[in-house]
C-alpha positions in Angstrom: 20.8 44.7 -42.7 19.9 45.1 -38.9 22.8 44.2 -36.4 21.4 41.9 -33.6 23.4 42.2 -30.2 23.0 40.2 -27.3 23.7 40.8 -23.6 26.4 39.2 -22.0 25.3 37.6 -18.9 27.6 35.3 -16.5 26.5 31.8 -16.8 26.0 31.3 -13.2 23.9 34.4 -12.8 21.6 33.3 -15.9 21.1 29.7 -14.4 20.3 31.3 -10.7 17.9 33.8 -12.6 15.8 31.0 -14.4 15.8 28.4 -11.2 14.5 31.3 -9.1 12.0 32.5 -11.7 10.8 28.8 -12.4 10.8 27.9 -8.6 8.4 31.0 -8.0 6.2 29.9 -10.4 5.9 26.4 -8.9 5.5 27.5 -5.6 2.2 26.0 -4.8 3.5 22.6 -6.2 6.6 22.8 -4.0 4.3 23.6 -0.7 2.3 20.4 -1.7 5.4 18.1 -2.2 6.8 19.6 1.3 3.9 18.7 3.1 3.8 15.1 1.4 7.2 14.3 2.3 7.0 14.0 5.9 3.5 12.7 5.9 4.3 10.0 3.8 7.8 9.1 5.1 6.6 9.0 9.0 3.3 7.4 8.0 4.9 4.6 6.0 7.8 4.3 8.8 5.2 3.8 11.3 3.6 1.1 9.2 7.0 -0.6 9.1 7.6 -0.6 12.6 4.0 -1.8 13.7 3.9 -4.6 11.4 7.5 -5.5 11.2 7.3 -6.2 15.0 4.7 -8.9 14.3 6.2 -12.4 15.0 4.0 -14.2 12.8 3.4 -12.3 9.4 0.9 -13.4 6.9 1.7 -13.0 3.4 -0.7 -10.0 3.3 1.6 -8.5 6.0 4.6 -9.2 4.0 3.4 -7.3 0.9 2.1 -4.5 2.9 5.6 -4.1 4.4 7.0 -4.1 1.0 4.5 -1.3 0.0 5.3 0.6 3.0 9.1 0.3 2.2 8.6 1.3 -1.2 6.5 4.3 -0.2 8.8 5.4 2.5 11.8 5.6 -0.2 9.9 7.5 -2.7 8.6 10.1 0.3 11.9 10.5 1.7 14.2 10.3 -1.4 12.0 10.9 -4.5 9.8 13.8 -3.4 13.0 15.8 -2.2 14.6 15.0 -5.2 11.4 16.5 -7.2 11.3 19.6 -5.1 15.1 20.0 -5.9 14.3 20.0 -9.6 11.9 22.6 -9.3 14.6 24.8 -7.9 17.0 23.6 -10.8 15.3 23.8 -14.2 19.0 24.5 -15.6 20.9 21.1 -15.6 24.6 20.7 -15.7 24.6 17.0 -14.9 23.9 14.3 -16.9 23.4 11.9 -14.2 20.9 14.1 -12.5 19.0 14.4 -15.7 18.4 10.8 -15.9 17.8 9.6 -12.2 15.1 11.7 -11.9 12.6 10.4 -14.5 14.1 7.0 -13.9 12.9 7.0 -10.5 9.5 8.0 -11.1 9.2 5.4 -14.0 10.6 2.6 -12.1 8.3 3.6 -8.8 5.1 3.3 -10.8 6.1 0.2 -12.4 7.5 -1.6 -9.4 4.1 -0.6 -7.4 1.9 -1.8 -10.2 3.7 -5.3 -10.4 3.7 -5.5 -6.5 -0.3 -4.6 -6.7 -0.5 -7.6 -9.1 1.3 -9.9 -7.0 -1.1 -8.8 -4.0 -4.0 -9.6 -6.2 -2.7 -12.9 -7.4 -2.0 -13.9 -3.7 -5.6 -13.4 -2.8 -6.8 -15.1 -5.8 -4.6 -18.1 -4.9 -5.6 -17.9 -1.4 -9.2 -18.3 -2.1 -9.4 -20.7 -4.9 -6.7 -23.3 -3.9 -6.7 -22.7 -0.1 -5.0 -26.3 0.7 -2.1 -25.6 -1.5 -1.9 -22.1 -0.4 -1.4 -23.2 3.5 1.8 -25.0 2.2 3.2 -22.1 0.5 6.6 -21.1 2.0 7.1 -17.5 2.9 10.6 -17.6 1.1 8.5 -17.7 -2.2 6.6 -14.7 -1.2 9.7 -12.9 -0.4 10.9 -13.9 -3.7 7.7 -12.6 -5.3 8.1 -9.4 -3.6 11.9 -9.0 -4.6 11.2 -10.1 -8.2 8.4 -7.5 -8.7 10.3 -4.5 -7.4 13.6 -5.7 -9.3 11.3 -6.1 -12.6 10.2 -2.6 -12.3 13.6 -1.1 -11.9 14.7 -3.3 -15.1 11.9 -2.2 -17.4 12.4 1.5 -16.5 16.2 1.4 -17.7 15.2 2.7 -21.3 14.3 6.2 -19.6 18.0 6.3 -18.7 18.9 6.1 -22.2 16.1 8.5 -23.7 16.8 11.6 -21.4 19.7 13.6 -21.9 21.2 17.4 -21.3 20.4 19.5 -24.1 22.5 22.7 -24.4 22.6 25.6 -26.3 19.2 26.8 -25.3 19.0 30.6 -25.6 17.1 32.6 -23.2 16.0 36.1 -24.2 18.4 38.7 -25.1 21.3 36.9 -23.2 24.3 35.8 -25.2 25.0 32.7 -22.8 23.0 29.6 -23.3 21.5 27.2 -20.9 21.2 23.4 -20.6 17.8 21.6 -20.1 17.0 17.9 -19.7 14.5 16.2 -21.9 14.1 13.8 -24.5 15.0 15.1 -28.1 13.3 12.5 -30.2 9.7 12.9 -30.4 9.3 9.3 -31.7 11.2 8.2 -28.6 8.8 10.2 -26.4 5.6 8.4 -27.9 7.2 5.0 -27.8 8.0 5.5 -24.0 4.6 6.8 -23.3 2.9 4.0 -25.2 4.7 1.2 -23.4 4.8 2.5 -20.1 0.9 3.1 -20.6 0.2 -0.1 -21.9 2.0 -1.9 -19.0 0.1 0.2 -16.5 -3.3 -0.1 -17.9 -3.1 -3.9 -18.8 -2.2 -4.4 -14.9 -5.0 -2.5 -13.8 -7.1 -4.7 -16.1 -5.6 -7.7 -14.8 -5.7 -6.6 -11.2 -9.7 -5.7 -11.7 -10.3 -9.4 -13.0 -8.8 -11.0 -10.1 -10.5 -8.9 -7.6 -13.6 -9.7 -9.4 -12.9 -13.3 -9.2 -12.3 -13.1 -5.5 -15.4 -11.2 -5.1 -17.4 -14.1 -6.9 -15.7 -16.9 -5.1 -16.4 -15.4 -1.6 -19.9 -14.8 -2.8 -20.1 -18.6 -3.5 -18.9 -19.2 -0.2 -21.3 -17.0 1.5 -24.1 -18.3 -0.7 -23.3 -22.2 0.3 -23.2 -21.5 4.0 -26.7 -21.9 5.8 -27.7 -19.4 8.4 -27.3 -19.6 11.8 -30.9 -19.9 12.4 -31.2 -22.8 10.4 -29.0 -24.8 12.3 -30.4 -26.2 15.3 -28.7 -26.6 19.0 -26.4 -29.7 19.6 -27.9 -32.3 22.1 -24.7 -34.1 23.0 -24.9 -36.3 26.1 -22.5 -38.8 28.1 -18.8 -38.4 27.8 -18.8 -36.1 24.7 -20.8 -33.7 26.5 -18.6 -33.7 29.4 -15.4 -33.5 27.2 -16.8 -30.6 25.1 -17.8 -28.7 28.4 -14.5 -29.2 30.1 -12.2 -28.5 27.0 -14.0 -25.9 24.6 -12.3 -25.5 21.6 -13.2 -24.4 18.1 -14.4 -27.4 15.6 -11.6 -28.8 13.0 -11.5 -26.8 10.0 -13.2 -29.3 7.3 -14.5 -26.9 4.8 -12.5 -25.1 2.3 -13.6 -21.6 3.2 -12.4 -22.2 6.7 -8.8 -23.8 5.6 -8.5 -20.7 3.1 -9.2 -18.5 5.8 -6.7 -19.6 8.4 -4.3 -17.0 7.0 -6.5 -13.9 7.5 -7.8 -14.9 11.2 -6.8 -11.6 13.3 -3.2 -11.8 14.3 -3.6 -9.6 17.3 -5.7 -12.6 18.8 -2.7 -14.9 18.4 0.4 -12.5 18.9 1.6 -11.7 22.2 1.4 -8.3 23.7 5.1 -6.9 22.9 5.1 -4.6 26.2 5.2 -5.9 29.8 3.3 -3.1 30.9 0.4 -3.8 28.7 -0.1 -7.3 29.9 -3.0 -6.3 32.0 -4.6 -4.5 29.4 -6.5 -6.8 27.2 -8.0 -5.9 24.1 -11.1 -8.4 23.6 -13.7 -9.1 26.5 -12.5 -13.1 26.2 -9.1 -11.6 27.1 -10.4 -9.7 29.8 -12.0 -12.6 31.4 -8.7 -14.7 30.9 -6.8 -11.6 32.5 -8.9 -11.4 35.7 -7.0 -12.9 38.7 -9.0 -15.2 40.9 -10.8 -13.9 43.8 -10.2 -15.6 47.2 -13.6 -16.8 47.2 -13.5 -18.5 43.9 -10.1 -20.0 44.7 -11.4 -21.7 47.7 -14.7 -23.2 46.1 -14.8 -23.1 42.4 -18.3 -22.7 40.8 -20.3 -25.7 40.5 -20.9 -27.0 36.9 -23.8 -25.4 35.1 -26.7 -28.2 34.6 -26.6 -30.0 31.5 -28.8 -28.3 28.9 -28.9 -27.6 25.2 -28.7 -24.0 25.8 -25.6 -24.1 27.8 -23.9 -26.7 25.5 -20.9 -25.3 23.5 -21.3 -25.1 19.7 -20.8 -28.2 18.0 -19.8 -29.5 14.4 -23.2 -28.6 13.2 -22.7 -25.1 14.1 -19.6 -24.8 12.4 -21.0 -23.0 9.4 -21.4 -20.0 11.2 -17.7 -20.0 11.8 -16.8 -20.7 8.3 -19.4 -17.7 7.5 -17.3 -15.4 9.8 -13.8 -16.5 8.5 -15.1 -15.8 5.1 -16.3 -12.2 6.2 -12.8 -11.7 7.6 -11.1 -13.0 4.3 -13.3 -10.6 2.5 -12.5 -7.6 4.5 -8.7 -8.3 3.6 -9.5 -8.5 0.1 -11.3 -5.1 0.3 -8.5 -3.5 2.2 -6.0 -4.5 -0.4 -8.6 -3.4 -3.4 -8.9 -0.1 -1.8 -5.1 0.5 -1.6 -5.1 -0.6 -5.4 -8.0 1.8 -6.0 -6.2 4.9 -4.6 -2.8 3.8 -6.4 -5.0 3.9 -9.8 -6.7 7.1 -9.2 -3.6 8.7 -8.1 -1.7 8.1 -11.3 -4.6 8.6 -13.7 -4.1 12.4 -13.8 -0.5 11.9 -15.0 -1.3 9.5 -17.7 -3.9 11.8 -19.1 -1.6 15.1 -19.0 1.3 12.8 -20.3 -1.0 12.1 -23.4 -1.8 15.6 -23.8 2.0 16.3 -23.8 2.8 13.8 -26.2 0.2 15.0 -28.8 1.1 18.5 -28.6 4.2 19.3 -26.6 3.6 23.0 -26.5 0.1 22.8 -25.1 1.1 25.0 -22.2 2.8 27.6 -24.4 1.7 31.3 -23.5 -0.9 29.9 -21.1 -1.6 31.8 -17.9 0.5 31.1 -14.7 -2.2 29.9 -12.7 -3.1 27.3 -15.4 0.7 26.0 -15.6 0.7 25.9 -11.7 -2.6 23.7 -11.7 -1.5 21.3 -14.3 2.0 20.9 -12.6 0.1 20.2 -9.4 -2.3 17.7 -10.9 0.5 16.0 -12.6 2.2 15.4 -9.3 -0.9 14.1 -7.6 0.5 10.4 -8.0 2.7 11.4 -4.6 -0.6 11.3 -2.9 -0.4 7.5 -3.1 2.7 7.1 -1.2 1.3 9.0 1.7 -2.2 7.6 1.5 -1.7 4.0 2.5 -0.9 4.4 6.2 -4.0 6.6 6.6 -6.0 3.8 5.0 -4.8 1.4 7.3 -5.3 3.6 10.2 -9.1 4.2 9.5 -10.1 0.8 7.9 -8.0 -1.8 9.7 -8.9 -1.8 13.5 -6.0 -4.2 14.3 -3.4 -1.7 12.9 -5.0 0.9 15.1 -4.7 -1.3 18.1 -1.0 -2.1 17.7 -0.3 1.8 17.2 -1.8 2.3 20.4 0.2 -0.4 21.9 3.3 0.7 20.4 2.9 4.5 22.0 1.8 3.0 25.2 4.9 0.6 25.5 7.1 3.9 25.0 5.4 5.6 27.7 6.1 2.5 30.0 9.6 2.3 29.1 10.3 6.2 30.0 
C-alpha cells in the first residue's frame, strides 16, 4: 500500500495563496467593477441632489428618487463588497458568507417590485386621471417603502441557504480551507426557481401595464382632432377684450388634460434655485418676461393690436391641441420609465441564463480555459450596469434633467 503524504502549509499562507490566485484570474472583472463603482455612485448621487431639490415633486419624481437611492447604495456598498469577495475566495466568517448573496438577491427583487409600482402608477394616471389627482403623496412614499421592504423580506431565505463549508482540500496541502456556497442541491434549485419566477412574472406584469398605457394614449391621440381641423375663434365684445387682456390656458375639461397635469414640465413652475440665475431664463417665453422695460416703453405703452381673428388668443375650441400636447408629454414620461425598465431587464437577463446553466450542471466550467471563466464571470456581473445606467439615461433622454444639472453647476460657480 502506497503511503500518501501531504505538505504542511500554514493556514494563513494557504488562504492568501488561493485568494491571490483567484483575484489574478478575475482581474478583468475587478477592473470592470472598479469602473462602475464611481460612475454609478456619483451619477446616482447627482440624480438625488438634482431631483431632491425640486419643491413640487410628482409621483414619477419620487419613484426616480427611490431608484436612484437604491442604485446609489448598490454602487457605493454592494459593488465594493463584490470586489472584496474576489480577493477573498476563502471564507472565515459566516456573516460575510450570507450578506453577499443576500444583498444581490434583495437588490434585484426590490428593484423589480419598485419598477412594478412605477408601471402601476403610470397605468393609474392614464386610466383614472381624476382619482389620480387626489392621490396623496404619502401613499406614493408608502408604496415605495413597501416595495423595498418586500424585496428585503422575500430574500431572507438566501441567508438560511448559504453557509461556510470547511474541510476543502487544496492540492497536496494538509491544511484545508473554507468556502461559501449552498450545500444542498435541492435548495439551490428551489431558490433559483422561486426568484426566477418572481422576476419574469414581474416582467410580464410590467409589459402588460405599459402596453395598456400605450394603448390608452393612442386612444387619446386618436380622439383629438388635428389643429388644421379647428378654425380660429371669432370672439367680440367684452369676452374678446377680456381674453386679450388676461391670456390664460383654457380649463382642463378632457380626461387627457386632467391626467396629464402631473407630468407638465416641472421646470416651468419651479423657481430658479439660484439668485445668480434669475436673469438666465430657459425658454423664449421666460426671456420675454425677464426683459426689463425700456424707457420708451415705460413712457408710452404700445397701442393694442387691432381686433382680428388672427391676433386672437386660442379659445376653448382650440383646446384639443393643448390636450394633444399634454398627451405627448405623458407619453414621453412613460417612454422614459419604460426605457429604464428595459435596461433593468436586459442587464439581469445574462445572470439568469448563467444561473440556469449552473443549476443544471454545477461543474460546467470545470477544466475550461481561463479566458472563458473570466468571460462568464464578467457576463454574470453585467447586472451592475443597471445601477450606473439610469443617470446616463436621464441625461440623454430627459431635457429637463440636463437643464437642472446645468443650473446646479452654474449656482456652484456663482457662490464662489
